[in-house]
C-alpha positions as CSV (number, residue, x, y, z in Angstrom):
1,X,-50.2,-121.5,14.3
2,X,-50.6,-118.2,12.7
3,X,-49.8,-114.7,14.4
4,X,-47.0,-115.7,16.5
5,X,-45.9,-112.1,16.9
6,X,-49.2,-111.3,18.2
7,X,-49.6,-114.2,20.6
8,X,-46.1,-113.7,21.8
9,X,-46.9,-109.9,22.4
10,X,-50.1,-110.9,24.3
11,X,-48.4,-113.1,26.5
12,X,-45.5,-111.1,27.5
13,X,-48.2,-108.3,28.4
14,X,-50.0,-110.6,30.4
15,X,-47.3,-111.9,32.2
16,X,-45.9,-108.4,33.3
17,X,-49.5,-107.1,33.8
18,X,-50.5,-110.2,36.3
19,X,-47.1,-109.3,38.0
20,X,-48.3,-105.8,38.7
21,X,-52.0,-106.9,39.2
22,X,-52.9,-104.7,36.3
23,X,-56.5,-106.2,35.3
24,X,-57.4,-103.4,33.1
25,X,-54.5,-104.0,30.7
26,X,-54.8,-107.7,30.8
27,X,-58.7,-106.9,29.2
28,X,-57.3,-104.7,26.5
29,X,-54.8,-107.3,25.6
30,X,-57.4,-109.9,25.1
31,X,-59.5,-107.7,23.2
32,X,-56.6,-106.7,20.8
33,X,-56.1,-110.5,20.3
34,X,-60.2,-111.0,19.6
35,X,-59.6,-108.4,16.7
36,X,-56.4,-110.5,15.5
37,X,-58.5,-113.9,15.8
38,X,-61.4,-112.5,14.0
39,X,-59.4,-111.5,10.8
40,X,-57.0,-114.5,10.8
41,X,-59.8,-117.1,12.4
42,X,-56.9,-118.4,13.7
43,X,-57.7,-120.9,16.6
44,X,-54.7,-120.2,18.8
45,X,-55.5,-116.6,18.7
46,X,-58.9,-117.2,19.6
47,X,-57.6,-119.6,22.4
48,X,-55.2,-116.8,23.2
49,X,-58.3,-114.2,23.6
50,X,-60.5,-116.4,25.8
51,X,-57.8,-117.4,27.9
52,X,-56.4,-114.0,28.7
53,X,-60.1,-112.2,29.1
54,X,-60.7,-115.0,31.3
55,X,-57.3,-114.4,33.6
56,X,-58.8,-110.8,33.5
57,X,-62.1,-111.9,34.9
58,X,-60.4,-114.2,37.5
59,X,-57.9,-111.5,38.6
60,X,-60.5,-108.8,38.9
61,X,-62.5,-110.9,41.4
62,X,-60.2,-110.9,44.6
63,X,-62.4,-113.0,46.5
64,X,-61.1,-115.8,44.7
65,X,-57.6,-115.3,45.5
66,X,-58.6,-116.3,49.1
67,X,-60.2,-119.7,47.9
68,X,-58.1,-122.8,48.4
69,X,-56.2,-123.7,45.5
70,X,-55.8,-120.1,44.5
71,X,-52.0,-120.0,44.8
72,X,-51.4,-123.7,42.9
73,X,-53.7,-121.9,39.8
74,X,-51.6,-119.0,40.1
75,X,-48.3,-120.7,39.9
76,X,-49.6,-123.1,37.3
77,X,-50.9,-120.0,34.7
78,X,-47.4,-118.3,35.4
79,X,-45.6,-121.2,34.4
80,X,-47.6,-122.1,31.2
81,X,-47.3,-118.6,30.1
82,X,-43.8,-118.4,31.0
83,X,-43.3,-121.9,29.0
84,X,-45.3,-120.6,26.0
85,X,-43.3,-117.5,25.7
86,X,-40.3,-119.6,25.7
87,X,-41.6,-121.9,22.9
88,X,-42.7,-119.1,20.7
89,X,-39.5,-117.6,20.9
90,X,-37.5,-120.9,20.0
91,X,-40.1,-121.5,17.2
92,X,-41.1,-125.0,19.0
93,X,-44.5,-125.3,17.3
94,X,-44.9,-128.8,19.2
95,X,-44.3,-127.3,22.4
96,X,-46.4,-124.3,21.8
97,X,-49.2,-126.4,21.1
98,X,-48.4,-128.3,24.3
99,X,-48.3,-125.0,26.3
100,X,-51.1,-123.7,25.1
101,X,-53.5,-126.4,26.0
102,X,-51.5,-126.3,29.3
103,X,-53.0,-122.9,29.7
104,X,-56.6,-124.0,28.8
105,X,-56.5,-127.2,30.7
106,X,-55.3,-125.1,33.9
107,X,-58.2,-123.5,33.7
108,X,-60.4,-126.2,34.6
109,X,-58.0,-128.6,36.5
110,X,-58.3,-126.9,40.1
111,X,-60.8,-127.9,42.5
112,X,-63.4,-127.2,45.0
113,X,-65.5,-123.9,44.6
114,X,-62.6,-122.5,43.1
115,X,-63.2,-125.1,40.3
116,X,-66.6,-123.8,39.5
117,X,-66.0,-120.5,39.5
118,X,-63.2,-120.8,37.1
119,X,-65.6,-122.8,35.0
120,X,-68.1,-120.5,35.2
121,X,-66.0,-117.5,34.1
122,X,-64.4,-119.4,31.4
123,X,-67.8,-120.3,29.9
124,X,-68.6,-116.9,30.0
125,X,-65.7,-115.5,28.5
126,X,-66.0,-117.7,25.8
127,X,-69.5,-116.7,24.8
128,X,-68.3,-113.0,25.2
129,X,-65.3,-113.1,22.7
130,X,-67.6,-115.1,20.6
131,X,-69.7,-112.1,20.6
132,X,-67.2,-109.7,19.7
133,X,-65.6,-112.0,17.1
134,X,-69.6,-112.2,16.0
135,X,-69.3,-108.2,15.4
136,X,-66.6,-108.3,13.0
137,X,-68.8,-110.0,10.5
138,X,-68.0,-113.9,11.1
139,X,-70.9,-116.4,10.7
140,X,-72.7,-117.0,13.9
141,X,-72.3,-120.7,13.0
142,X,-68.7,-120.5,12.4
143,X,-68.0,-118.2,15.8
144,X,-69.8,-120.9,17.5
145,X,-68.2,-123.7,16.4
146,X,-64.5,-121.9,16.6
147,X,-65.0,-121.2,20.1
148,X,-66.9,-124.5,21.0
149,X,-70.1,-122.7,22.5
150,X,-73.9,-123.3,21.0
151,X,-75.2,-120.9,18.5
152,X,-78.0,-120.4,21.2
153,X,-75.7,-119.5,23.3
154,X,-74.1,-116.6,21.3
155,X,-77.6,-115.6,19.8
156,X,-78.8,-114.9,23.2
157,X,-75.5,-113.2,24.4
158,X,-75.3,-111.2,21.1
159,X,-79.3,-110.4,21.1
160,X,-78.7,-109.0,24.8
161,X,-75.3,-106.7,23.6
162,X,-77.3,-105.0,20.9
163,X,-80.2,-104.3,23.1
164,X,-77.8,-102.3,25.5
165,X,-75.9,-101.0,22.3
166,X,-78.6,-99.8,20.4
167,X,-78.0,-96.7,18.5
168,X,-80.2,-93.5,19.0
169,X,-81.0,-94.1,15.0
170,X,-82.8,-97.4,15.6
171,X,-84.5,-96.1,18.6
172,X,-86.0,-93.3,16.4
173,X,-87.6,-96.1,14.5
174,X,-90.9,-97.0,15.9
175,X,-91.9,-101.0,15.9
176,X,-95.0,-100.4,13.2
177,X,-92.3,-98.5,10.8
178,X,-90.0,-101.2,10.9
179,X,-93.1,-103.9,10.2
180,X,-93.8,-101.4,7.5
181,X,-90.2,-101.3,6.2
182,X,-89.9,-105.1,6.3
183,X,-93.3,-105.9,4.4
184,X,-92.1,-103.6,1.3
185,X,-88.8,-105.4,1.3
186,X,-90.8,-108.8,0.5
187,X,-93.0,-107.1,-2.0
């Protein structure tokens, strides 16, 4: 595992933010991890980025907290985060992996409607984080593989985001001019 200090900082911040109900900070922590993951390609940082983002989305939707199984899910997440923090502080690599796996699996082990919602949020979080990592210059194929999604999912999501975040410079060039520029490049 690379960047243990970063993961420790993110997990400690996530724990504190969960206790305070501070979803915005949890999202910010996830974004910090995404930046580190894009630089290091560390699967553990990538997993933490997705997990923390998923947690932020789940806690943001307060109606989920009324579904059966929420309290058990909450307790499991909190316990896994606590155990992960302890493992990192003790430099116990085997236990760190076990606790990170606990975090991943706790997101899909619940039952009923809550399970469907959590799985949907987890999948969307994976695609969202893949898009952010891809924006950092990692190839689409590698990013999709690192996050366990298809290149089609990543390309589709990234394409939507690019349309939304188009800069005025790009908007100022009409389609005909773009085609002419592309044709010039291949002459």
